[in-house]
C-alpha positions, 0 to 999 in steps of 0.5 A: 097834651103837656102835663106839668107837676102841679105841687110846689117844689121846694127848692130847700130840700131838693138842692141846699145849694140854692138859697134866697138872696140875703138882701134881694134889693141890693142884689138886684143892683148889683146884678143889674150893674154886672148885666151892664158890665157884660153889656158893654164888654159882650153885646151879643152875650147880653142881647136875649137877656131881658126876654130870657128873665121874663120867660124864666120868671113864667116858667118859674111861676108854672113850677110852683117856685116861691117869690124869694127863689124867682128873685134868685132866678131873675138875678141868676139869669142876668149874670148868667154869662158874666164869666165871658167878660174874662175871655179874650177879645179874639174869642168874645168878638170873633165873628168866625167859628171858633177853634176847639181851643177857643171853646175851651176857654168858652167853657170855662165861663160858668166857673169864672162867673161862680167865682167872680159872684161868689166874691160879692157877698150880696149876689153869692146865692147865684154863683152855684146856679151860674156855675150848672146853667150849662149842665144837661140832664142826661150828664153830657154838659159841662163843667162838671158833668152833673146829672139829673136832679144833681143839677140845681132847678133854677140851673135847669130852668136857665138851660131850657129858657136859654137854649129856647131863645137861642134856637128861635132868635138870630145869633151873629153867625145864623138865622133863628129857626122861630119859636115853633121849631125852637120848641119841637127841638126843646121837646126832642131833647126832653129827658136827655139835654133837659129836664122834662119837667122843666120842658113842660113848663117852658112848653106851657109857659109860651103863647099858643101852648096855654100860657098867656100872651106876654105884654110888651115888645120884648116877648117871646115870639109866640108859636104859630102854625107849622108853615107849609112845606115848599118844593125844594128849589133847584140845587145849587153849589152855592157857598152858604152865606149870613142871609140863610137861616135854619128855617129857610134851609130845612124848607129848601131840604124838603127835597134832598138831592140825589147824586146823578150816578145813584139816580140813574142806576135806580131810575134803571133798575125801577124800568128794567124788566130784568132788574130784580126788586133787590137790585132796585132796593140796593139802588135806593139805599146807594143814595140818601136823597133817593132813601128819603123820597121813597120812605116818604112816597110810601108813608102815604099809601092808604091803611098801612103801618108806618114803613121805616125801611127802604126794603118794605117801602120798595115792596109796598110801592112797587117799581112804578110808584117807586119811579114816581117818587125819585123821578122829581129829585133835584140832582147833583150831577157829579161829586166834584167837591168844588164848593164847601156844600158839595165837599159836605155832601160828598163827605156825608154820603160816604160816611153814611155808606160806612156807617151803613155797612158797619151797621149791617155787619152788627145786625147780622152778628146780633141776628137782629130782626129789624135789620133793614130798619137799622140800616136806614137809620144808619144812612140818614144819621147825619141828615141834619148836617146838610141843613148846618151846612147851608145855614152856618157859614164855616160848618164843615161837619167832620173836618177836625179828625182828632176830635171824637164825634161826641166832642164835636157834637158838644161843639155844635151845641155850644155854638149854635144850641142845636146839634145836627142829630137833633136836626136831623130828628126834626127834619124826619118828623116834618117829612112825615117819617116814622116817629121811630126813625126820627128817635133814632136819628136825634138820639144817635150820639147819646143813646145807651140802651139795650135793643135800641136802633139808636145805639146800634147806629152810634157803635156803627157810627164809632166803627166807621169813624175808627175805620176812616182814621178819626179819633174815637172814645174807645173805653166808650166804644167797648161799653156799647159793644157790650151793651149791644150784646157783642163780644170784643172779639166780633168788635175787632173782626168788624174793625178789621173788615170794614175797611176792605168791605165792598157794598151792601149785601144783596137785598131782599127781593120780596118779603119773607114767608119765614118767621124770625126763628126759622130765619135763625135756623136756616141762616145757621144752617148755611153757615154749615152748622149741624143741628146739635150746635144750632139747638145749643145757640138757639136754646132748643131741642134738636127735635124742634130745630128739625120741625122748624126746617121742616116748616121752611122746605114746606113754606119755600116749596123746596126739597131739602136744605141745599135748595132752602138755603140757595133760594133764601140766599138769592131772596136776600132773607138770610 
């Protein structure tokens, strides 16, 4: 249930720079004149303004903002993009994707807008609001990188409303997603891109979510019930075109195509009487489409908790049901890379496997209990790029290797108000996959928390990009390394080893009977460490280490440590 803060928000005490308009009547006239100038110079930037003003007004009332401040909000909303009039025609009227240099110019428009407004005393109060309307709650916005309550409240309202409408409605380079999908993405970014309280107020203001149905034809589209999931259309390598929209593309990726070689290996492993369960798990993990299909099938098992990794999914399903999950998938016969979409699919698969290898290495170095779950998040972290690849003409994902991953995500947000990480989280939720997996995918470019799957994937993504010769933010990578609990030496070893590594380790062939502590002790024993060293590393008494090993021998039905290590290694438990 959406909960909105009930008390009136006092703008003066929260943000002194937000003041009422000195002459609201004159300000409205000046604002209307500037709005008309923007409409004449940049029609695309103006199109949604009337709708946004209506929506922002309702959000302001939901937040308890007073009437004078709502007048200021209305003027600021109308002139939020007035700085665009200073941009060259090659940028302002472009019908193709902008270059990074072009985006640097676009990013100047809030500052230019502020300077223009503050030169006109009657609307000067809107200047600071306009300057900050592209800031993000998590501090990753522009132009000043403001964080949280440092951002003027009215700017936060504009940011949430503007992004919602931008996602919901058509834009020059893509079709809109509709109100429901737009709201899902906004809620997904609650506390990251957007102020949580403002998001709650926006949701409560929409028809169908507690808000009244607005009058007039320009009202925001009502959120409707989710369309039924469609089976995938036959896979095609047709280049994306302007007729596609994000909603249709999401439906088309209800089944993600599997690459034929991976499909054939999984088929052989599931139907073979000699293949181990571990070989089948490895085959499924070798392809994004197979991984998604098996995970989705596993969620339907009655009486089970959500399954967020391939190993548990295959073990729970068994070979026959795993085969049933993958058999209907459309297939891409061979990665010839003869179309833009095939290039993107192949690049995504190669990069996903590299990130999975880096993640697996990080998980092993940290002795993570949820290693298999982290691995799946790594495999699926860029799934949203496949949607953008079909819906947005010219989208190439990571083609610019001189720009960091975080910078490319910012370009995606500015170009279309939604990035591939957020789209990926939306896809996984619509497919019914576990929420923790969707959260990790959605946050894999912004997470900075200890013991967090998304943070491990973010670090592994940087490591993989570095290994592939791409630009990365080295200072941020070192910060994440420390946050994850790795030493700089361990990072150096991973960075050196990754380009030379082969496929993933043997996957576990069945559920392990060992506890987490018993597994840690046995793994160290397999590394040749003596009892005293193991005891020091794990903070245990030597007698406790011996006791754990006796339990291991009993559970595995073996006589000594050599047999225990051999069996656990063969089964993929250590």
